[in-house]
N, C-alpha and C positions, 0 to 999 in steps of 0.2 A: 652531539658529543664533541668535545675539543680534543684535538690531537695532543698526545704526550710526546714531548721532544726530549730525547735522551742526550745528555752529555754535551750540551752546547756551552759556549763560554762568552761571558760579558765581563769586562774588567772595568771597575770604577775605583779610583784611588781617592781616599780621604786623607788629607793631611792632618794627622792627629799626633801631637807631641805631648807626651806625659813628662812633666818636669818635677816629679815628686819622688821621695824616698819612703817606701812603705815601712821601713824599720823605725820610723818616727814621723815627725812632721815634715812638711815640704822643705827641701833645702835647695831646690832649683839646680841641682848638680847631677841628678841621677838618670834613670832610664828614660828613653823616649822611644816612640814607635810610630809606624804608619799602618794604615789599614787598607788592604786591597780587597774589594768585594767581588767575588768570583761567582758566577752562576754555573753550578755543576749540571743541573738539569732544570727543565721547566715544563709546565703543563699539568693538566688535571683532567678528569672526566666528569661525566654527569653523576657518577656513583662513587668515585674515589678521589683522594687527594694525598700527596706524599706526606709522610710523617716521620719525624725523628731520624734524620740522617746522622750517622756517627762514623768517625774514621779512626781505625787502628793502624799502628805503624810497626812494621816488622824491622827489627834492627839487625844489621849484619855484624860480623866479627870485629869490624873496625869501629863499631859504635855509631854508624851512620844509618840513615833510613834506607832500607833496601826495597820495601814494598809498602804501598798504602792499600788498606782494605776498607772499603766503605760499605756499611750496612744501612738499610732503609726498609720501610714497609709502607703500606697504604692504609689510610683511614677510610672506613666506609662512611660516606657523608650521610648525616642524619642519624647516625647510630652513636650512642655514648660509649666511647672508648672501645670500639670494635675495629679490629685491624686484620689485615691479611698477613700471611707468613713473611718473615724477614727474608729479603733477598740481598745479594752481595755483589760487589764489583771490586776490581783491583786495578792499581796503577803501578807500573814499574819505572815511571819517569817523573816522579814527584807531583803527580796530579795534572800533568799536561794533557793526558788522555787516559781513558778508563775502558776496561773491558765491558762487555755486555752484562747488564744486571741479570743474575740468575741465582737459583738455589740448587747447586749440584747435589746429587745424592739425597735430596729432600730431607736433609738432616735437621733443618729448622722448621719443618712442617708442623702444623698443629696435630694433636693426637686425639683420637676418638676414645671416649670412655663409656661408662655406664649411664643409663637414663638419658641418653641423648646429649650428654655433656661433652663438649670439646674443650681441650686444654690448649690455649694459645699462649703467646708471649708478647710483651711490648717493651719498648725502650731498651733494646739490646745495645750494649756498649762494649766495643772491643778495645783492649789495651794490652800492650806488650808486657809480658812478665819476664824481667831480665834474668832472674836466677835460673829459670828452666828454659829460657829462650823459646817461649811459647806465646802466641797471640791468644789471649783468654777473653772471651766475651761473657758478660753477665747481664741478667735482667730478672724479671719475675714472671711466673705463670699467671694466666688469666682464664677463668672458666666462662664459656659461652654456651648458649643453647638457642638453636634457630637464629644464629647470627645476632644474638642479643647478650649483653653483659649480664652475668649472674653473680649473686653473692655466693660465698663459699670459700673453701680452702685455697690458699695461694702459697707459693714457696719461691725462694730465689732459685734461679736456674742458670746453667752455665754451659759453654761449649768452647772447644779449642779449634784452631784453624789448622788444616792440613796444608803445610807449605809445599809439599811435593805435588799435590794434585789440585791445589787452589780451591778447596771447598771446606765448609765447616763440618766437624764431626757431630754425631748425634748428641742433642742436648740432654743434660742430666739435671735432676733436682738436687739441691744441697740438703743433706740430711741434718736436721736440727734436733735438739733435745725434745723428748716427748713431754712438752709442757703446754698447758692450755693457752698461754699467751701467744704462742706461735701459730695459732689457727689460721690467721691471715697475715702472712709475712711477705714483704715486698722489698725489691731492690730496683728502684726506678731511676733510670738515667744517672746511675751512681757514678761518683768519682771516688775511686778507692786509692789506697796508698800501699805500695808493695815495699816490704822491708828487705834489707840486705840479705837476710838469711832465707828469703823466699816466702816467709809468712805474709799474709795479706790482711790488712785492716780494711774491713768491708762494712760500709754503712748500710743498715737496714731499718725498716720500720714495720711494726707488727701490732696486732691486737687480738684479744680472745674473742671467741664467738659471742655475738650479741653486744660487744663493747663498742662504743662510738669513737672515743679519742684514740689515735695512734700513739705509740711510744717509739722513739728513735733510740737506737744503740749502734755502737760500732762493735762488730765481732771480729775476733782474730781467727783466721783459717790458715791451715797449711796447704801448700800446693806444690806438686812435684812435676808438673807438666801433664799428668794423667789423672790425678785425683785431687779434688777440692774438699777439704775436711774441716768441719767446725772444731775449734779448740776452746774458746772462751768468749764471754760477753762482757762488755764494759758497762758504763753508767746507763741507766734507763732515764731518758729525757722525755718529759711530756708536760703539757699544759692543759688545763681543763677549759679549753676554748674550742668548741665545735669538734673538728676532727683531730685536734692535738697537733703534734709535730710529725711531719712526714716528708718524703722525698729528700733525704739528707744527702749532702755532698761533703766529702772529706778532702783535706789537703794538708801537706806539711810544708811549712815555711820556716827556715832557720831551724830552731830546736823545738818549735811549737806545732801542734796540730790544731786545725780549725774545722769546725762544722758549720755549714749554713743549712737552714731548714725551712720548709714551707709550712705555713699555717693559713687557714681560710681568711684571717684578718690581717696578718702582718708576716714579715720575714724575720727569722731569728738566727742568732749565732751562738756558738759556745766554743771554748778553747780547752786544750789539754796539753800536759807535758809528756804524756806517754801514749796518746792515741786511743786510750780506752776510758780513762777517768776524766770526765768533762765537767766544766763549770756549769752553773745554772744557766738556762737559756735566757738570752736578752734580745730585745728588739733592735733591728738595724736602724742607725741614725747617720745622718751626715755630720761632719764636723761643725756645721753651723747650728746644730741642735735640733733641726727638724727631722722628723721620721722619714725614712727612705720612701715609703709609700708603695712598696711592693706588697702584693697579697695574692693568695690562692694560686700561686704558680711557683715553679722552681727557680732557684738561683744556682749559679755555678762559679767555681774559682778559675782564675787564670793565674798560674803560679810561675814566676820567673825567679831565678836565683837572687835577683836584686830587687824584686818587687812583687807584692801580692795585690791582686785585683779581684773584683767581684763583677759578674755579668748578671743582669736582671732586667725586668720590666717594672714600670711604676706608673702611678697616677700623675696627673699634672703636666702632661707633655703634649697637649692639644690632641689627645687620643681618647676622648670620651666615646667615640664611635667604635672603638675596638672592645670586644668582649673581654672583660676583666683587665682592660688596659694592657693587653699582652703584645703591644708593639709601641714604639720601636724597642730594639735591644740596646741597652746601655752598658758601658763599662766604667767603673770608677776604681781608683786606687784605695787600698785599705791602709789607714794609719794604725798599725798594730799596737802602738803605745796606748792608744785610747779606744781601739776597736771601733772606729768610726770611718765612714767613707769621706774622702776628701772631695768636697762638692766642686771645687774648681777644676778637678781632674776629670769630671764626667764627660764622656763622649758617646755619641750614637755610633754603634758599630754595624747595625743592620736597620735600614730606614723603615718607617711606617708607610706601607703601601696598601693599607686597608685590611690586611690579613693578620691573623694571630701568629706570633713568633715565640710562644711561651715554652715550647718543647725543643730544647737545643742541647748540643753536646760540645765539649771542649777537648781538643787534642793537641798535645805538644808534638809537632811534626819533626822538628830538629832543633838545633840550638839557635836557629835564627827565626823560626816561624812557629806560631801557635794559631790553630784554626778554631773558629766557632762555626759549627755547621747547624743549619736550621732550615726548615721548609715552611713556606707560606701555606697555612691551613685554610683551604677554601671551603667555608661552611655554607655558602650560598646566601649570604646577606649583603650582597653588593660590593664585595671586595674589589671587583674589577674596576669600579668607579674611581678608585684611588690608585690604580696601576698594578694591582697584584695579578699574577698569572701562575700561581702555584710554583714559584721558583724554589729550587733547592740551592741555598747560598752557602758558600764558605767565606766567612769574613776572616781574612788572613792578617794576623798581626805580625808585622815585620819589625823585629827588635833592633835597636841601635847597638846593643851589646849582646854577646853570646849568652844563652841560657845554660848555665852549667849543670842544671838538673833536669834537662829537657826530656830524658827518657825515664825519669822516676815516676 
């Protein structure tokens, strides 16, 4: 068994200058950035590997980051989507050091049910809710039996962070309308949009019992710091290609809202003027006309007040040895006039070291930094030969200009 090393640091600086303006075509006058690759933790064991680290930011009354809260869980190696409970750590010095990983109060523990079914969770994503001054984490439930993934009901779940005692409160399920389509409803590694009045635009995907393709929608919920309540559902987006559209992420850039969605064959996008009614899904392309080449894994947004970017994995990067080509992680700027990715802006933000990087999270830390956090998934297929060691990375984007919507 290999020793798991907590909270060690390695800094690598990549000189990455973006010289494009996402509001249209490249004008060589806009945003630039550097990437600092920080190792937050490293190590894995014979039976587990770190999975989906995500960082939430507590904002103080002056609008500055006051506390960083990282959540992460372990994947049981050799088991399909079977995880241990979420654990949490915090930093009060901008991520220079972290508290011990733990789950105080067992609030995020899995729950035992009938017929030997255990309800777990995965892809827990914390984000600051400015209106209620609450750190709200969301994800979805997962049914297990004998430490194996089961088919069955799923629902979005959520929890709030207790700032006084530094632990998460007991998780709760979001109550959805009693409709057959919500039999299996998920919120996986979601990027949500919080509105000025406190309402939340929350991307989900769902399907009825026995149905194969997922449908993606954005739902509007109210949240007052104590209760998350469903209000309405927007467009239903789906395609009749294997599992449909799933793992959506939402952002707002300028006056428009944008979705990016996973499909088994390709990555898709859609746009909206109100965050609920979306255009028909379209396949991601570069501005050169070629398809992006991402498939069967998530994509996420990096949103700056002066630029919109997409983070993804793809084929064609000397990465045929990686399952589903899930490394390296790339970032490209979005030309929102054509909804294409500017090929000349593409950069590697987390390198290919032989391990999958397809499950990652994006966090706006402050007006100067955005982090992409990801763990090297050690599946036992020779990842070490390429240098992987189960690292938990924070790829820190250091902006040349302040991000004026950094806490949105």
